[in-house]
N, C-alpha and C positions, 0 to 999 in steps of 0.2 A: 504098579507102574500103568496098566490099564485107567486109570483114573487121569492118571496126569497126562496121556496119549489123548483121553478124553477133554482134558481142560483146555489144551493146548489149540485144539480144534475147534474149541468154541468159543475162541481169543483169534478166529482167522475172522479178517472181513468176509461180507456178502459180495459174491461176484455182480457188479451192477451188471446188465444190459450194455450200457454205452461205452464200458469199453474196450481197449479194440480188439480185443481174442475174442472177448463173448461176441463183438458185430461182429469180424469173420465166420463165425460160427454159426450165426444165430440164435446165439443165446435168449433165451427169455425167464424170467422167474415163473411166470403160469403158463403152462404149456399151452393153454387156452387162447393165446393170444401169437401163435406159431403163424406166420405169414407165409401160408400156401402157395401167392405165387411166385414167391422167390424161389429158381429151382433145388437150390442146397436143400429144401422142404420137404421138395416130392417123396419120401420115403414116410414123413409122418404120417402118424396111425393115431387118431385118437385113444387115448389109453397109453401112449409114449409117456412116459415123464423120467426125471432124474433116479426117482426113487428105483422105477424098473428099468434101470441102467447098468451095464455091466461095467460100466467106466465108476460108478461111487465107493466111496471107501467107505463106509461105513452103515451097517444093518439098518439104520433108522435114527431120524429128527428130521426138526424140520428142514435146517439148515445142512449139510456133507460134505466132508472133502470129497473135491472129484480127483482122478488122474488126469483130465483135459487140462484143468486148471490148477494148479500147484498154488499152494498158500490162500486159497480161495475157497470161498464153500458157498454150494450150488443149494437152488430150493428144491424140495424134495417135491415138486412139482411143476422145475420149468422143464427145460427143453434145449436141446442143441443137434445140431447137424450130423456130431459124431457119434449118435444115441446108438447104443447096439442092444439087443437083451441076455439078460443076464440067462447064462449056464444052467 
C-alpha cells in the first residue's frame, strides 16, 4: 500500500510559482528567491524551506505533497507564506 501512495504522489504535477494559489501565498521553488520586500514574506528567515515545514506530507524527496497545495508537489527547497516549523 505504501508503494502505491508513493507512486501516486510521484505522478502529481509540480506546483508552478505562476499558478494563482502559489502567487497568492508567495510560493517559490527556491527559497533563495523569496521577495523580502513583500509584507507577506516578512517572517521569512534563511533556512526555512518546504522540507522544514509542518505542511509537508512526505519525509523525503526533491518534490513532495503539501497540505496547502493539494494535488500538487512542492519543491523541498521552496517556501511560501504559510511556512510553519515542524513540531
